[in-house]
Each structure stands twice: as C-alpha cells, then as structure tokens.
matplotlib code that plots the C-alpha trace (Angstrom):
import matplotlib.pyplot as plt

x = [3.1, 6.5, 7.3, 4.0, 4.4, 7.8, 6.5, 3.7, 6.2, 8.6, 5.8, 4.7, 8.3, 8.8, 5.8, 7.0, 9.5, 6.9, 4.4, 7.0, 8.1, 4.5, 3.8, 7.1, 7.5, 8.5, 10.6, 12.7, 12.4, 12.1, 14.3, 13.2, 16.3, 15.9, 18.7, 18.6, 19.5, 16.9, 14.4, 13.7, 10.5, 11.3, 12.4, 9.2, 6.9, 8.8, 8.6, 4.9, 4.3, 6.8, 5.0, 1.5, 2.4, 4.3, 1.0, -0.4, 3.0, 3.4, 7.1, 9.1, 9.8, 13.1, 14.0, 17.7, 19.1, 21.9, 22.6, 24.9, 25.1, 21.5, 20.1, 22.0, 24.3, 21.3, 19.6, 22.7, 23.0, 19.5, 20.0, 22.9, 21.2, 20.2, 16.7, 15.2, 12.3, 13.8, 15.4, 13.4, 14.2, 12.0, 12.2, 11.9, 11.5, 15.0, 17.1, 14.5, 13.8, 15.6, 19.0, 19.0, 19.4, 21.6, 24.4, 26.7, 26.8, 24.5, 25.6, 22.1, 19.2, 15.9, 13.9, 16.1, 17.5, 14.4, 11.0, 8.3, 6.1, 3.8, 3.5, 3.0, 0.8, 2.3, 3.4, 2.5, 4.6, 3.4, 4.7, 5.3, 6.4, 7.1, 4.0, 5.6, 7.2, 6.7, 4.0, 0.4, -0.5, 0.7, -0.8, 1.3, 4.4, 3.9, 3.4, 6.6, 8.6, 7.7, 8.5, 11.6, 13.7, 16.0, 14.7, 12.5, 14.6, 13.5, 15.1, 15.6, 17.2, 20.1, 20.9, 18.8, 16.4, 12.7, 12.2, 14.9, 13.5, 9.9, 11.1, 12.9, 9.7, 7.8, 10.2, 9.8, 6.0, 6.3, 8.7, 10.7, 14.0, 14.2, 17.2, 17.6, 19.2, 20.4, 20.9, 22.2, 18.8, 15.2, 15.3, 17.7, 15.8, 12.4, 13.9, 15.1, 11.6, 10.1, 12.6, 12.2, 15.8, 14.4, 11.1, 9.7, 10.3, 8.6, 8.2, 6.6, 3.0, 3.8, 6.6, 5.0, 1.7, 2.9, 4.4, 1.3, -0.9, 1.4, 1.1, 4.9, 4.6, 1.9, 0.8, 0.3, -0.4, -0.1, 1.2, -1.4, -4.2, -6.8, -6.8, -5.4, -8.1, -5.7, -5.4, -8.8, -8.4, -5.0, -5.4, -3.6, -1.1, -3.7, -6.2, -3.6, -3.2, -0.5, -2.3, -1.1, 1.3, 1.3, 4.2, 4.6, 7.3, 6.5, 7.6, 7.4, 8.7, 11.1, 12.7, 16.0, 15.6, 14.9, 12.9, 10.2, 6.6, 5.3, 7.0, 6.2, 2.6, 2.6, 4.2, 1.8, -1.1, 0.3, 0.5, -3.2, -4.0, -2.5, -4.3, -7.6, -7.1, -9.1, -7.4, -4.0, -4.9, -6.6, -3.4, -1.5, -4.0, -3.9, -0.1, -0.4, 0.0, -2.3, -3.8, -4.0, -6.6, -5.7, -5.0, -2.2, -0.4, 0.1, 3.5, 2.6, 1.5, 4.7, 6.8, 5.0, 5.3, 9.0, 9.6, 7.5, 9.0, 12.5, 11.7, 10.1, 12.8, 15.6, 14.1, 13.5, 17.2, 18.5, 16.4, 17.4, 21.1, 21.5, 25.0, 25.6, 27.4]
y = [-77.1, -78.7, -78.7, -80.3, -82.9, -83.7, -84.3, -86.6, -88.6, -88.9, -90.1, -92.7, -93.9, -94.1, -96.3, -98.7, -100.7, -101.4, -102.6, -104.8, -106.2, -107.1, -108.8, -110.8, -111.7, -114.4, -115.5, -118.1, -120.0, -118.1, -118.9, -119.2, -119.1, -121.0, -120.2, -123.7, -127.2, -129.2, -131.2, -128.7, -126.9, -123.8, -125.8, -128.0, -125.0, -123.2, -126.3, -126.7, -123.0, -123.2, -126.2, -124.7, -121.2, -122.6, -124.0, -120.5, -119.0, -121.2, -121.2, -123.4, -122.0, -123.6, -123.9, -123.2, -124.1, -121.7, -122.7, -121.1, -118.9, -119.4, -118.4, -115.1, -116.4, -117.0, -113.8, -111.8, -113.4, -112.4, -108.9, -108.5, -110.3, -108.5, -107.0, -108.4, -110.3, -113.7, -114.2, -114.2, -115.0, -117.2, -115.2, -116.6, -114.8, -115.9, -114.1, -111.5, -110.3, -112.0, -111.8, -108.0, -108.7, -111.8, -110.5, -107.6, -106.9, -108.3, -108.3, -107.0, -105.0, -107.0, -103.8, -101.6, -104.2, -106.1, -105.6, -107.6, -109.7, -112.0, -113.5, -117.3, -119.0, -119.0, -121.9, -121.2, -122.8, -125.6, -126.1, -129.9, -131.9, -135.6, -137.7, -139.3, -136.1, -134.2, -131.9, -132.8, -129.5, -126.0, -124.8, -127.2, -126.3, -122.5, -122.9, -125.1, -122.7, -119.7, -121.4, -123.1, -120.7, -122.4, -125.9, -126.2, -127.4, -126.2, -127.6, -125.8, -126.4, -124.0, -120.6, -118.0, -120.6, -119.9, -122.3, -120.6, -117.1, -118.1, -119.9, -116.7, -114.7, -117.3, -117.0, -113.2, -113.5, -115.8, -113.5, -116.7, -118.2, -121.4, -123.4, -123.3, -126.5, -126.0, -128.9, -129.1, -129.2, -129.9, -133.7, -134.4, -131.9, -133.4, -136.9, -135.8, -134.4, -137.8, -139.7, -137.3, -136.1, -132.5, -131.2, -129.5, -127.3, -125.0, -126.7, -125.5, -126.7, -128.5, -130.5, -131.0, -132.3, -135.8, -136.4, -135.1, -137.3, -140.3, -139.6, -139.3, -135.9, -134.0, -130.6, -128.2, -124.9, -123.1, -119.6, -118.8, -116.2, -118.9, -122.6, -124.7, -126.7, -129.7, -129.5, -128.3, -129.5, -127.6, -124.2, -121.1, -119.3, -116.5, -119.0, -120.4, -117.1, -115.3, -112.3, -111.0, -113.9, -114.6, -115.7, -117.6, -118.7, -116.8, -116.8, -114.6, -113.9, -111.0, -109.6, -107.7, -103.9, -102.1, -105.0, -103.4, -103.4, -105.3, -108.7, -108.2, -107.7, -110.6, -113.0, -111.9, -112.7, -116.2, -116.5, -115.5, -118.1, -120.7, -119.3, -119.4, -123.2, -124.9, -128.2, -126.6, -124.6, -127.6, -129.5, -126.8, -126.5, -130.3, -130.0, -127.5, -124.2, -121.3, -119.5, -115.7, -113.3, -111.9, -108.4, -109.8, -111.3, -108.2, -106.7, -103.7, -106.0, -108.1, -104.9, -103.7, -107.2, -107.4, -104.1, -104.9, -108.4, -107.0, -104.7, -107.4, -109.9, -107.4, -106.6, -110.2, -111.0, -108.1, -108.7, -112.4, -111.6, -113.9, -113.4, -111.8, -113.6]
z = [-71.3, -72.1, -68.4, -67.5, -70.2, -68.9, -65.4, -66.7, -68.8, -65.8, -63.5, -66.1, -66.5, -62.7, -62.5, -65.2, -63.0, -60.3, -63.0, -64.7, -61.3, -60.3, -63.6, -63.8, -60.1, -59.3, -62.2, -60.2, -56.9, -53.7, -50.7, -47.1, -44.9, -41.6, -39.2, -37.5, -38.6, -40.5, -38.4, -35.6, -34.8, -36.8, -39.8, -39.7, -39.6, -42.4, -44.7, -44.2, -45.2, -48.0, -49.5, -49.1, -50.3, -53.3, -54.7, -55.3, -56.0, -59.1, -58.2, -55.8, -52.3, -51.2, -47.5, -46.9, -43.5, -42.3, -38.7, -36.1, -33.0, -31.9, -35.3, -35.6, -38.4, -40.8, -39.7, -40.5, -43.9, -44.9, -43.5, -46.0, -48.9, -52.1, -51.5, -54.7, -53.3, -53.6, -50.2, -46.9, -43.3, -41.2, -38.0, -34.5, -31.1, -30.2, -32.8, -33.6, -30.1, -27.2, -29.0, -28.6, -24.8, -25.0, -27.3, -26.6, -30.3, -33.0, -36.7, -37.6, -36.1, -36.0, -36.4, -38.7, -41.1, -42.2, -43.8, -42.0, -44.3, -42.2, -38.8, -38.6, -35.9, -32.4, -30.3, -26.7, -24.0, -21.7, -18.2, -18.1, -15.1, -14.4, -13.8, -10.7, -9.5, -6.2, -7.5, -8.3, -10.0, -10.7, -7.4, -5.3, -7.4, -6.9, -3.2, -2.9, -5.0, -2.9, 0.4, -0.9, -2.9, -5.5, -4.9, -8.0, -10.9, -14.3, -17.4, -20.7, -24.1, -23.4, -22.0, -23.7, -25.3, -25.3, -22.4, -20.3, -20.9, -20.1, -17.0, -15.9, -16.6, -14.5, -11.6, -11.8, -11.7, -8.7, -7.0, -6.2, -7.2, -9.2, -10.4, -14.2, -15.6, -19.2, -21.7, -25.2, -26.8, -26.0, -26.2, -23.2, -21.1, -21.6, -21.1, -17.6, -16.8, -17.8, -15.6, -12.6, -12.6, -12.8, -11.8, -14.9, -17.9, -20.3, -23.7, -26.9, -27.3, -30.6, -29.2, -25.8, -27.1, -28.2, -24.7, -23.0, -25.1, -24.5, -20.7, -20.5, -18.8, -17.0, -18.4, -15.5, -17.4, -20.7, -21.3, -23.9, -23.4, -23.8, -23.2, -26.0, -27.9, -27.9, -24.1, -22.9, -19.3, -18.9, -17.3, -18.5, -16.3, -15.7, -14.5, -12.2, -10.4, -12.4, -13.7, -17.1, -17.6, -21.4, -23.6, -26.8, -29.2, -32.4, -36.0, -39.0, -42.5, -43.0, -46.1, -46.3, -45.7, -49.0, -50.6, -52.8, -51.5, -54.5, -53.7, -50.0, -50.7, -53.2, -50.7, -47.9, -50.3, -50.7, -46.9, -46.7, -49.3, -46.9, -43.9, -45.6, -46.4, -43.7, -44.2, -43.8, -40.7, -39.2, -39.5, -37.8, -35.0, -34.4, -34.1, -31.3, -33.1, -32.1, -35.1, -35.0, -36.1, -39.6, -38.3, -36.2, -39.1, -41.3, -42.0, -39.8, -36.9, -37.2, -37.1, -33.9, -32.3, -33.1, -31.3, -28.2, -27.8, -28.0, -25.1, -23.1, -23.3, -22.8, -19.5, -18.5, -19.4, -17.5, -14.4, -14.4, -14.8, -17.8, -19.0, -22.4, -25.2]

ax = plt.figure().add_subplot(projection="3d")
ax.plot(x, y, z, "-o")
ax.set_aspect("equal")
plt.show()
C-alpha cells in the first residue's frame, strides 16, 4: 500500500508543473525572431500575425529582427535559446529547407533543433516578364528556351534565394538551360524586368501582385496548385504544360527543441484564432497569400513539410550545381 501510495503521489507531483505552466503562461511578452531586416516580406507577415495573435494572447508578441547570412544567424540564435515558451522563430523555406543544401555546415539542424508550432499561409511564386519583352506568354517563352539554350535571362534576389531556386527547378522541368542573373535584393531585379534589361523572374505572389495590377509587368504563370484568386486569368505551371510543377515560399513558427508541449499547443491555438478571423484572412488573401487547409498548419504537418522540402531543395541545388557557402 505504501508503495502504491508513493507512486500515486509521485504521479500527482509530476503533473503539477504542467498544470502550473498552463495556468500561468504567458507571464511576459513573447518574442518572434525574424532572421531578416525589418520591412521585408517575412517581417511583414510576422508582424501581421504577431498583432492579431496578441489580441487573444492577452500579452504582447514582439517581433525581433536578427538578420545575417541568409537568415541562418537568427535561426541559430533561436535553436540555442532557452526552451521556455517565450522565444520562437519565424521560419522560411530558405533557412529551414534550402539552406541544408546551400551551406557546407549549418550551425543548426532545421529538423532536429526545433519544435514546429504552426505553418503560415504560403506565397506561391509568379513568373513575371516585361510587358514589352520578346515573349507574349509562357508558351512562347518555353518554346524559345528549349530552342535557344542559355538565352533566356532570369533574374533573382541573390544566389540561393527563393526566386533563384524556383528558376532552377523551372529550367530542370523544361530540360533547358537558362541564364540566372543575381541581384542584391528583389527590388533591382524586378526593376530590370520592367525595363526589359532581363526577360523575367520568379517573384513571390504578395510582392508581384502590385506590379501586375499596376501593369508594370506581365504575369505568365503561377507555381501554385490552383489559380490565385487575385490573378484568375493567370494559368498555373501545370496548366501551362509542366506536369507536377508546384512550389511556394512558405513560413512557419518554430520553438527551440525541448520547449514543453503546453506553450506550443497554447500558441497554436492563438494561431487558429487568427485563422478563424475572416477579416484577418481576407486581408491576407487580398495581399496574395494562399490560405491552407487547417490540417496542413498543425505542428505535425509543419514537421513533415520541413523534412520533405529539405530533400526537394537539396536535390534541386545539387542538380543545378549551385555553389555551397
């Protein structure tokens, strides 16, 4: 009896910390670490979610910008942070998937060093070309690229950027060579597309949309599974003849490895509160983000997506011969 009683007491005591954690959390502001400078696409999305999630959190959610080395500096910082439920990484396909193929040695493991929390809406890529360029549509561009290896110039925001990687995937799907032109950021690349200095580029839907609406560039195709509601006349890559071609810039919330399940579940619930707010999600859709079914946003789904995307982009990078950092 004494032994049994001891086990019961021990079990109760072991449950106390979790109960206390759940009741007290959060006692202070939560930090979202964005590994890029303020003002970019990742930062803008993180701030929208931080503001909306903070309403039901009853605590501020502070966005902290820790830029450097393509996002790997900020990611490494969160990987080493105390797993107490107060520090989270806003993950991006670059440093949480592609980086495993771009760097000889990462200071963190995207799969082993983090606890996935929630996956944000995606931003599919849009193939945009100059309105006065030499191509009238994606069909004419594909035909020219296949007949003239290396003569289609495709801009990107830098070696290893999302636009560069999707362009490499595009060239592989075409079985044709293209010339990649790297810039120091997205703005100079899209400017040269507008002016006709380069033929085209893959841009994120949220940043491409204003230029398409302003008739500064022509949208030839999207990399989404279905047509974007904001660009209903623009075909997908699959509709354009590239079977199975689908790619998006994706984002998610990650906690340091070892963070208790209670704060992860609590924060995911705040995320779901945001995604059930029609006004909030309507604003995101209008900006060009693609909303996901709830089952694709769970911690388990994000964990699986992180693994599969790492495998995909490592192969694309290796096949394209993109140099390692």
